[in-house]
N, C-alpha and C positions, 0 to 999 in steps of 0.2 A: 586520564585520557587513554583510550584503548585503540588498537589497530583492528581493522576489519576488512576482509575482501569485499569489494564493491561490485555490484551488478547494476549498472545504469540501465534503466528501462524506460519505455514510453508509457508505462502504466504505473499506478500507485499501489503499493502493497500496504494494507492496513493490518494492525494487530488482530490476530484471531482469524485472518482470512487465509485461504489456501491458494498456493501459487504453483501451477504446473509449468515446467519449462522443458524445452528441448534444446540441448547444447551441442553445437557442432563446430563453432569457431575454435581454433587451436588453443587460444588463451583460456577459454572457458572449459575445454576438455582438461587442460592443466589444472584449473581450479577444482573441477570435479574429482580428479585424481587426488589432489591434496586434501579435499574434504573427506574422501573415502578412507584416508589413513588416520583420521581423527576418531576418538571414541564417540559413541552415541551421546547425543546431548551437546557435543562441542562442534558439531558440523553446522556452522552458522556463517552467513554472509549478509551483506547489507544490500537492500534494494533502494535505490534513489532515483527519483523522477528526473528525466533529462529536461532541462530548461530549453536548451537549444542543441541541435546536432542530431545524430542518428545512433541507433543501438549497435549497428553492425559496421564492420570495417575498422581498419587501424586509425586511431586518432579521430574517430567519428564524433565523439562527445565533445561539445564545445563548452557547455556549462551545465551544472547540476543544481537542483534545489538543495537547500540547507538541511531540511528535516527528512530523514528516511526511516525505514523500518527494518530491523534485524529479522532475518528469515532463518528458521531452524529446519534442516533437511529431515524429512520423514522417511523418504525412500528414494533410491536411485537404481537405475538399471541401464546396462550397456546394450546397445543394439547396432547392427549394421544396416545401412540404407543405401539407396543409389547415390547419395551425396557423400557417403563415407561413414565413419563412426559417429554415432549419436548417443548422448546420455539423456535419458528421460529422468527427470527429477521432479519431486513433489515436495514443497516446503510449506511451512506455516509462519505467518507473521507473528513475531513475539513481542518486541518492544521498540519504542521510538529511539532515535538517536539524532544528534546534531553532527553534521559533517563539518569538522573544524578545518581540515586541510587534507589534500592528497599527499601521499607519501612517495615521492619520486625515488627514494632510496630503498624501497622495500625489496627490490630484486625479484619481483614477480612479473610474470607475463600479463597478468590481469591487474586491474586498478586496485590499489590498496589505499585506504583512507584512515586518517586519525579521527576518531569519533568520541563523543561524550554521550553516554546513555542517559536518557531522560526519565526521571522517576514520575510517579503519579502521586497526587495528594494522599496522605495517610488518613485512616479512619478518624473522624472528628474534625478534620481540617476542612475549610471551605473548598468546595469544588469536588470533594470525594463523592462517591456514589451514594453514601448514606446521608448526604447533605439534603435537607428539605428543598432547597432551591433546585438541586439537580433532579430530585423526584418530580417536582412540578414541571421542569423543562422536559423531562422524559415523557410525562403524560401528554404534554402539549405536542411534542414531536411525533409521538405515536398517532395522535389524532390527525395531525396535519398530513402525515404520511398516508394514512388510510384514505383521507380525502383526495390526495394526489393520485393514488391508485384508481379510485373511483372516477376521477376526472379523465383518466386514460382508458376507462372502460375495462379495467382489470379488477380482479377480485381482491378485496382488502384482506391482508393476512396479518396476523399478529407476529411481530418480530420478537422472538424469544432471546433476550440478552439482558444481563445485568445493566444497571444504569450507567456504569462506567464504560461499557462496551457498546451501548445502544447506538450512539452516533455512527460508529463504524458499520454496524449491521444495516442501518437505515440507508446509508449512501450506497451500499452494495446493491440495494434494490431500486436504485434510481439510474436514469440515463443522464450521465454527467460527463463533462470534459475532465480529463485527468487533472487539470489545474484546479478544478473545484474540489475533487477528492483530496488534492494536496492541501487545500485550505482547511479541511477537516483534520488531516494528519498533523498540521501545524499547531492545532489547538493544544495548549498546555495542560488542560484538565477537562473532565467530563462536561462541566457547565459551559465552558467556552466552545467545546465541540458541538454540543447540542444547540447552542445559540446559532452557530454557523449553519447547522443542518436546517434549523427552522427558517433561516433567511433563504437558503437554497430552495427549500420546499415552496416557500411563498413565491419566490421568483419563478420557479418552474410552473406552478399552478397559474400564475398570471400569464405566462406564455401560452399555456394550454388554453386558457380562457379566451385569449385574444386570437390565436392562430389555429386552435383546434388540434395541435400536435406539439410534441416536445421537439426541440431542435436536435438534429443529428450531430453528435460530437464528431470531431475529426477522427478519421480511421487511424488508430495507433499502429505502430509497428509491433506485431504480436509477439508474445513471449517465445513462440516457437521459432523465431527467426534468429536466435542468438547462437 
């Protein structure tokens, strides 16, 4: 079990995705300072979707989802603004983790959690990207996604990604509620994630077919508000 600084958000970070943040709350400025003192490659924190509560304000988060994504800091810059000091940060999703518990004794102004990092199937194991089942699911998901885009009147584009990452890249190109993206992140292997994406695509296509438009997801509290 490892400890990880946590960044509760109203959005889901997926492995391989980019995450821009603007930090100005004192606790997250403290976190940015602590990260800056670490060597490159070790500047990491966890992004966990808020189940209930708000991103900002003391004790604003009431409940968190169990599965989150570790974020690796790619760049940080300090700036002054009308609201005070702001840190502009860009990170990339790296790997999934399970949040086992919060650490009330960490002694940090930010939330710290005990986490278990979750591995992926190894080559040759069921569910790995080289599994024929995964290849078939990937082909079906690509076709369903292209049809989804056509239903919306958008140009179908080929999503370039290995089979193990395809589910993440497909949901990035969909209009979904954060809880739906969380369902994909929860998946323990590429096959499970692709099956979830296929179910979401079929649901969204049915909505488009019936109502002529996708539902508008709830307006999240944007990452710039931290």
